[in-house]
N, CA, C and O atoms as a printed pandas DataFrame, in Angstrom:
     atom_number atom_name residue_name chain_id  residue_number  x_coord  y_coord  z_coord
0              1         N          MET        A               1    1.114   -1.334    0.206
1              2        CA          MET        A               1    0.096    0.206   -0.142
2              3         C          MET        A               1    0.957    0.892   -0.111
3              4         O          MET        A               1    2.128    0.823    0.261
4              5         N          GLY        A               2   -0.015    2.007   -0.766
5              6        CA          GLY        A               2    1.406    3.700   -0.610
6              7         C          GLY        A               2    1.566    4.726    0.123
7              8         O          GLY        A               2    1.591    4.427    1.317
8              9         N          HIS        A               3    1.634    5.347    0.001
9             10        CA          HIS        A               3    1.560    7.190    1.070
10            11         C          HIS        A               3    0.175    6.608    1.155
11            12         O          HIS        A               3   -0.537    5.906    0.437
12            13         N          PRO        A               4    0.071    7.301    2.553
13            14        CA          PRO        A               4   -1.925    8.527    2.091
14            15         C          PRO        A               4   -1.172    9.965    1.018
15            16         O          PRO        A               4   -0.043   10.452    0.958
16            17         N          LEU        A               5   -2.335   10.215    0.381
17            18        CA          LEU        A               5   -2.440   10.993   -1.071
18            19         C          LEU        A               5   -3.077   12.509   -0.688
19            20         O          LEU        A               5   -4.301   12.540   -0.823
20            21         N          ILE        A               6   -2.584   13.526   -0.324
21            22        CA          ILE        A               6   -2.672   14.712   -0.503
22            23         C          ILE        A               6   -2.551   15.419   -2.143
23            24         O          ILE        A               6   -1.647   15.376   -2.978
24            25         N          LEU        A               7   -4.061   16.140   -2.144
25            26        CA          LEU        A               7   -4.204   17.255   -3.280
26            27         C          LEU        A               7   -4.260   18.963   -2.845
27            28         O          LEU        A               7   -5.064   19.781   -2.398
28            29         N          ILE        A               8   -2.666   18.872   -3.358
29            30        CA          ILE        A               8   -2.306   20.491   -3.349
30            31         C          ILE        A               8   -2.768   21.388   -3.729
31            32         O          ILE        A               8   -2.252   21.440   -4.845
32            33         N          VAL        A               9   -3.484   22.324   -3.651
33            34        CA          VAL        A               9   -4.061   23.925   -4.518
34            35         C          VAL        A               9   -3.665   24.474   -4.412
35            36         O          VAL        A               9   -4.445   24.961   -3.594
36            37         N          GLU        A              10   -2.514   25.516   -4.467
37            38        CA          GLU        A              10   -2.096   27.361   -4.900
38            39         C          GLU        A              10   -1.283   26.729   -6.162
39            40         O          GLU        A              10   -0.811   25.721   -6.687
40            41         N          ASP        A              11   -1.565   28.541   -6.241
41            42        CA          ASP        A              11   -1.439   29.314   -7.153
42            43         C          ASP        A              11   -0.195   30.215   -7.610
43            44         O          ASP        A              11    0.066   30.930   -8.578
44            45         N          GLU        A              12    0.442   29.820   -6.426
45            46        CA          GLU        A              12    2.092   30.207   -5.748
46            47         C          GLU        A              12    2.982   28.932   -6.231
47            48         O          GLU        A              12    2.955   27.812   -5.721
48            49         N          PRO        A              13    3.455   29.186   -6.887
49            50        CA          PRO        A              13    4.561   28.234   -7.607
50            51         C          PRO        A              13    5.418   27.693   -6.552
51            52         O          PRO        A              13    5.482   26.467   -6.471
52            53         N          VAL        A              14    5.868   28.175   -6.001
53            54        CA          VAL        A              14    6.811   28.811   -5.086
54            55         C          VAL        A              14    6.530   28.073   -3.748
55            56         O          VAL        A              14    7.152   27.288   -3.033
56            57         N          LEU        A              15    5.085   28.790   -3.727
57            58        CA          LEU        A              15    4.732   27.800   -1.908
58            59         C          LEU        A              15    4.255   26.717   -2.879
59            60         O          LEU        A              15    5.072   25.808   -2.726
60            61         N          ARG        A              16    3.508   26.399   -3.646
61            62        CA          ARG        A              16    3.006   24.809   -4.248
62            63         C          ARG        A              16    4.086   23.814   -4.540
63            64         O          ARG        A              16    3.796   22.695   -4.961
64            65         N          GLN        A              17    5.507   24.241   -4.297
65            66        CA          GLN        A              17    6.885   23.406   -4.151
66            67         C          GLN        A              17    7.297   23.176   -3.560
67            68         O          GLN        A              17    7.904   22.118   -3.397
68            69         N          TYR        A              18    7.076   24.969   -2.228
69            70        CA          TYR        A              18    7.705   24.629   -0.730
70            71         C          TYR        A              18    6.656   23.484   -0.260
71            72         O          TYR        A              18    7.004   22.346    0.056
72            73         N          THR        A              19    5.276   23.973   -0.262
73            74        CA          THR        A              19    3.562   22.755    0.079
74            75         C          THR        A              19    4.303   21.301   -0.093
75            76         O          THR        A              19    4.443   20.497    0.829
76            77         N          VAL        A              20    4.967   21.017   -2.089
77            78        CA          VAL        A              20    5.415   20.090   -2.179
78            79         C          VAL        A              20    6.178   18.406   -1.068
79            80         O          VAL        A              20    6.053   17.270   -0.610
80            81         N          THR        A              21    7.006   19.743   -1.295
81            82        CA          THR        A              21    8.400   19.490   -0.632
82            83         C          THR        A              21    7.884   18.910    1.288
83            84         O          THR        A              21    7.868   17.813    1.844
84            85         N          MET        A              22    7.563   20.229    1.706
85            86        CA          MET        A              22    7.327   19.744    2.326
86            87         C          MET        A              22    6.682   18.663    3.209
87            88         O          MET        A              22    7.009   18.523    4.388
88            89         N          LEU        A              23    5.439   17.643    2.392
89            90        CA          LEU        A              23    4.421   17.175    2.850
90            91         C          LEU        A              23    5.171   15.508    1.898
91            92         O          LEU        A              23    4.594   14.435    1.723
92            93         N          GLU        A              24    6.155   15.793    1.602
93            94        CA          GLU        A              24    6.964   14.436    0.804
94            95         C          GLU        A              24    7.994   13.603    1.062
95            96         O          GLU        A              24    8.310   12.447    0.779
96            97         N          GLU        A              25    8.831   15.342    2.242
97            98        CA          GLU        A              25    9.859   14.554    3.195
98            99         C          GLU        A              25    8.996   13.778    4.765
99           100         O          GLU        A              25    9.552   12.971    5.511
100          101         N          ALA        A              26    7.231   14.423    4.971
101          102        CA          ALA        A              26    6.772   13.828    6.297
102          103         C          ALA        A              26    6.327   12.942    5.695
103          104         O          ALA        A              26    5.522   12.341    6.406
104          105         N          GLY        A              27    6.510   12.085    3.752
105          106        CA          GLY        A              27    5.908   10.450    3.886
106          107         C          GLY        A              27    4.362   10.517    3.350
107          108         O          GLY        A              27    3.453    9.706    3.530
108          109         N          PHE        A              28    4.369   11.887    2.556
109          110        CA          PHE        A              28    3.101   11.005    1.970
110          111         C          PHE        A              28    3.399   11.636    0.107
111          112         O          PHE        A              28    4.113   12.596   -0.182
112          113         N          ASP        A              29    2.800   10.964   -0.663
113          114        CA          ASP        A              29    2.381   10.934   -1.574
114          115         C          ASP        A              29    1.528   12.329   -2.291
115          116         O          ASP        A              29    0.520   12.564   -1.626
116          117         N          THR        A              30    1.681   13.223   -3.385
117          118        CA          THR        A              30    1.669   14.202   -3.700
118          119         C          THR        A              30    0.292   14.657   -5.109
119          120         O          THR        A              30    0.278   14.255   -6.273
120          121         N          LEU        A              31   -0.397   15.304   -4.630
121          122        CA          LEU        A              31   -0.392   15.789   -6.811
122          123         C          LEU        A              31   -1.040   17.246   -6.353
123          124         O          LEU        A              31   -1.563   17.602   -5.297
124          125         N          GLU        A              32   -0.669   18.226   -8.137
125          126        CA          GLU        A              32   -1.090   19.174   -7.311
126          127         C          GLU        A              32   -1.554   20.258   -8.220
127          128         O          GLU        A              32   -1.394   20.178   -9.438
128          129         N          ALA        A              33   -2.123   21.262   -7.645
129          130        CA          ALA        A              33   -3.320   22.250   -8.414
130          131         C          ALA        A              33   -3.073   23.427   -8.738
131          132         O          ALA        A              33   -2.917   24.053   -7.690
132          133         N          ASP        A              34   -2.946   24.103   -9.631
133          134        CA          ASP        A              34   -2.582   25.751   -9.304
134          135         C          ASP        A              34   -3.933   26.172   -8.965
135          136         O          ASP        A              34   -3.984   26.889   -7.966
136          137         N          SER        A              35   -5.225   25.872   -9.632
137          138        CA          SER        A              35   -6.093   26.963   -9.659
138          139         C          SER        A              35   -7.890   25.681   -8.799
139          140         O          SER        A              35   -7.942   24.512   -8.415
140          141         N          ALA        A              36   -8.667   26.508   -8.865
141          142        CA          ALA        A              36   -9.732   25.527   -8.343
142          143         C          ALA        A              36  -10.508   24.553   -9.573
143          144         O          ALA        A              36  -11.087   23.476   -9.435
144          145         N          GLU        A              37  -10.253   25.464  -10.949
145          146        CA          GLU        A              37  -10.807   24.152  -12.175
146          147         C          GLU        A              37   -9.848   23.280  -12.216
147          148         O          GLU        A              37  -10.478   22.264  -12.508
148          149         N          ALA        A              38   -8.404   22.870  -12.097
149          150        CA          ALA        A              38   -6.912   22.741  -12.609
150          151         C          ALA        A              38   -7.433   21.399  -11.051
151          152         O          ALA        A              38   -6.528   21.110  -10.268
152          153         N          VAL        A              39   -8.158   21.075  -10.937
153          154        CA          VAL        A              39   -8.390   20.675   -9.589
154          155         C          VAL        A              39   -9.347   19.109   -9.243
155          156         O          VAL        A              39   -9.308   18.226   -8.387
156          157         N          VAL        A              40  -10.304   19.474  -10.671
157          158        CA          VAL        A              40  -11.704   18.425  -11.554
158          159         C          VAL        A              40  -10.717   17.286  -11.469
159          160         O          VAL        A              40  -10.716   16.451  -10.565
160          161         N          ALA        A              41   -9.786   17.327  -12.599
161          162        CA          ALA        A              41   -9.667   16.133  -13.559
162          163         C          ALA        A              41   -9.190   15.590  -12.162
163          164         O          ALA        A              41   -9.567   14.442  -11.927
164          165         N          PRO        A              42   -8.410   16.217  -11.166
165          166        CA          PRO        A              42   -6.988   15.403  -10.036
166          167         C          PRO        A              42   -7.990   14.164   -9.528
167          168         O          PRO        A              42   -7.829   13.001   -9.897
168          169         N          LEU        A              43   -9.140   14.638   -8.546
169          170        CA          LEU        A              43  -10.419   14.953   -8.160
170          171         C          LEU        A              43  -11.444   13.278   -8.916
171          172         O          LEU        A              43  -11.702   12.149   -8.501
172          173         N          GLU        A              44  -11.689   14.017  -10.075
173          174        CA          GLU        A              44  -12.136   12.579  -10.851
174          175         C          GLU        A              44  -11.606   11.155  -11.596
175          176         O          GLU        A              44  -12.093   10.183  -12.172
176          177         N          SER        A              45  -10.684   11.522  -11.319
177          178        CA          SER        A              45   -9.895   10.620  -11.320
178          179         C          SER        A              45   -8.593    9.705  -10.484
179          180         O          SER        A              45   -8.090    8.671  -10.925
180          181         N          ASN        A              46   -8.361   10.132   -9.674
181          182        CA          ASN        A              46   -7.609    9.399   -7.872
182          183         C          ASN        A              46   -8.902    9.873   -6.767
183          184         O          ASN        A              46   -9.366   10.952   -6.399
184          185         N          SER        A              47   -9.242    8.135   -6.420
185          186        CA          SER        A              47  -10.592    8.232   -5.467
186          187         C          SER        A              47   -9.783    7.606   -4.696
187          188         O          SER        A              47  -10.470    6.940   -3.921
188          189         N          ASP        A              48   -8.355    7.419   -4.432
189          190        CA          ASP        A              48   -7.428    7.435   -3.438
190          191         C          ASP        A              48   -7.257    9.000   -2.637
191          192         O          ASP        A              48   -7.017    8.869   -1.437
192          193         N          ILE        A              49   -7.329   10.187   -3.034
193          194        CA          ILE        A              49   -6.767   11.682   -2.373
194          195         C          ILE        A              49   -7.547   10.731   -0.695
195          196         O          ILE        A              49   -8.393    9.947   -0.264
196          197         N          HIS        A              50   -6.637   11.447   -0.448
197          198        CA          HIS        A              50   -6.898   11.648    0.730
198          199         C          HIS        A              50   -7.395   12.668    2.065
199          200         O          HIS        A              50   -8.009   12.469    3.113
200          201         N          ALA        A              51   -6.735   13.920    1.369
201          202        CA          ALA        A              51   -6.899   14.862    1.660
202          203         C          ALA        A              51   -6.699   16.096    0.852
203          204         O          ALA        A              51   -5.937   16.191   -0.111
204          205         N          LEU        A              52   -7.232   16.749    1.193
205          206        CA          LEU        A              52   -6.939   19.173    0.249
206          207         C          LEU        A              52   -6.601   19.021    0.781
207          208         O          LEU        A              52   -6.752   18.263    1.739
208          209         N          PHE        A              53   -5.012   20.543    0.045
209          210        CA          PHE        A              53   -4.163   21.688    0.973
210          211         C          PHE        A              53   -4.660   22.276    0.084
211          212         O          PHE        A              53   -4.600   22.164   -1.140
212          213         N          ILE        A              54   -5.580   23.451    1.290
213          214        CA          ILE        A              54   -5.926   25.075   -0.151
214          215         C          ILE        A              54   -6.031   25.569    0.306
215          216         O          ILE        A              54   -6.734   25.752    1.300
216          217         N          ASP        A              55   -4.684   26.526   -0.738
217          218        CA          ASP        A              55   -4.882   28.135   -0.243
218          219         C          ASP        A              55   -6.080   28.074   -0.736
219          220         O          ASP        A              55   -6.607   27.406   -1.626
220          221         N          ILE        A              56   -6.743   29.613    0.642
221          222        CA          ILE        A              56   -8.111   29.727    0.393
222          223         C          ILE        A              56   -7.756   31.330   -0.478
223          224         O          ILE        A              56   -8.753   31.980   -0.792
224          225         N          ASP        A              57   -6.427   31.889   -0.824
225          226        CA          ASP        A              57   -7.022   33.631   -1.997
226          227         C          ASP        A              57   -7.041   32.331   -2.964
227          228         O          ASP        A              57   -6.000   31.832   -2.535
228          229         N          LEU        A              58   -7.504   31.363   -4.026
229          230        CA          LEU        A              58   -7.556   31.233   -5.502
230          231         C          LEU        A              58   -7.700   32.588   -6.698
231          232         O          LEU        A              58   -8.231   33.697   -6.633
232          233         N          PRO        A              59   -7.172   32.079   -7.445
233          234        CA          PRO        A              59   -7.743   33.336   -9.032
234          235         C          PRO        A              59   -9.542   32.783   -8.981
235          236         O          PRO        A              59  -10.133   32.188   -8.080
236          237         N          GLY        A              60   -9.840   33.068   -9.777
237          238        CA          GLY        A              60  -10.781   32.391  -10.406
238          239         C          GLY        A              60  -12.415   32.790   -9.545
239          240         O          GLY        A              60  -12.282   33.816   -8.878
240          241         N          GLY        A              61  -13.061   32.518   -9.504
241          242        CA          GLY        A              61  -14.715   32.690   -8.816
242          243         C          GLY        A              61  -15.049   31.753   -8.008
243          244         O          GLY        A              61  -16.014   31.777   -7.244
244          245         N          THR        A              62  -13.883   30.465   -8.210
245          246        CA          THR        A              62  -13.931   29.923   -6.783
246          247         C          THR        A              62  -12.609   29.669   -5.695
247          248         O          THR        A              62  -11.511   29.113   -5.692
248          249         N          ASP        A              63  -13.687   30.643   -4.577
249          250        CA          ASP        A              63  -12.043   30.608   -3.786
250          251         C          ASP        A              63  -11.625   29.397   -3.015
251          252         O          ASP        A              63  -12.587   28.630   -3.062
252          253         N          GLY        A              64  -10.616   28.832   -2.301
253          254        CA          GLY        A              64  -10.125   27.626   -1.366
254          255         C          GLY        A              64  -11.741   27.556   -0.003
255          256         O          GLY        A              64  -12.158   26.419    0.219
256          257         N          LEU        A              65  -12.067   28.090    0.336
257          258        CA          LEU        A              65  -12.935   27.612    0.759
258          259         C          LEU        A              65  -14.911   26.923    0.277
259          260         O          LEU        A              65  -15.645   26.056    0.750
260          261         N          ARG        A              66  -15.036   28.020   -0.972
261          262        CA          ARG        A              66  -15.915   27.377   -1.706
262          263         C          ARG        A              66  -15.794   25.390   -2.475
263          264         O          ARG        A              66  -16.574   24.438   -2.471
264          265         N          LEU        A              67  -14.328   25.630   -3.039
265          266        CA          LEU        A              67  -13.143   23.771   -3.424
266          267         C          LEU        A              67  -13.970   23.647   -2.536
267          268         O          LEU        A              67  -15.154   23.891   -2.768
268          269         N          ALA        A              68  -13.482   23.181   -1.134
269          270        CA          ALA        A              68  -13.122   22.238   -0.203
270          271         C          ALA        A              68  -14.493   21.770    0.241
271          272         O          ALA        A              68  -14.718   20.708    0.821
272          273         N          ALA        A              69  -15.641   22.961   -0.200
273          274        CA          ALA        A              69  -17.552   22.622    0.659
274          275         C          ALA        A              69  -17.646   21.802   -0.694
275          276         O          ALA        A              69  -18.430   20.854   -0.715
276          277         N          GLY        A              70  -17.038   22.044   -1.617
277          278        CA          GLY        A              70  -17.745   21.451   -2.719
278          279         C          GLY        A              70  -16.998   20.084   -2.872
279          280         O          GLY        A              70  -17.338   18.968   -2.479
280          281         N          ALA        A              71  -16.337   20.325   -3.276
281          282        CA          ALA        A              71  -15.371   18.811   -2.930
282          283         C          ALA        A              71  -15.577   17.764   -1.801
283          284         O          ALA        A              71  -15.092   16.643   -1.952
284          285         N          GLY        A              72  -16.322   18.096   -0.599
285          286        CA          GLY        A              72  -17.041   17.529    0.210
286          287         C          GLY        A              72  -18.226   16.981   -0.426
287          288         O          GLY        A              72  -18.393   15.764   -0.512
288          289         N          THR        A              73  -18.738   17.504   -0.704
289          290        CA          THR        A              73  -19.689   17.554   -1.736
290          291         C          THR        A              73  -20.055   16.045   -2.831
291          292         O          THR        A              73  -20.870   15.123   -2.788
292          293         N          GLU        A              74  -19.363   16.304   -3.403
293          294        CA          GLU        A              74  -18.812   15.626   -4.380
294          295         C          GLU        A              74  -17.937   14.268   -4.101
295          296         O          GLU        A              74  -18.034   13.293   -4.846
296          297         N          ARG        A              75  -17.052   14.297   -2.929
297          298        CA          ARG        A              75  -16.556   13.011   -2.558
298          299         C          ARG        A              75  -16.752   12.933   -1.052
299          300         O          ARG        A              75  -15.761   12.841   -0.328
300          301         N          PRO        A              76  -18.286   12.972   -0.417
301          302        CA          PRO        A              76  -18.230   13.098    1.056
302          303         C          PRO        A              76  -17.217   12.111    1.679
303          304         O          PRO        A              76  -17.047   10.992    1.193
304          305         N          VAL        A              77  -16.403   12.648    3.003
305          306        CA          VAL        A              77  -15.463   11.671    3.722
306          307         C          VAL        A              77  -16.352   10.160    4.433
307          308         O          VAL        A              77  -17.493   10.062    4.885
308          309         N          ARG        A              78  -15.235    9.125    4.273
309          310        CA          ARG        A              78  -15.734    8.079    4.151
310          311         C          ARG        A              78  -15.151    7.237    5.989
311          312         O          ARG        A              78  -15.486    6.088    6.276
């Protein structure tokens, strides 16, 4: 069995890479997205995502809070 998988949503490339590095060094596997729109494909194709790490202030029409609420509706916690 692999490590827990975390989807990181951060629009700032330096912060996203820093977060990826920290989480991977802590033993997690990671996926990355740079916007709320970029989250759709990973969520649809990876049923084994254990957690979301989301920036609250994202570009576009959906902020991190709405994204988290929508993800919880689409994929409720088991």
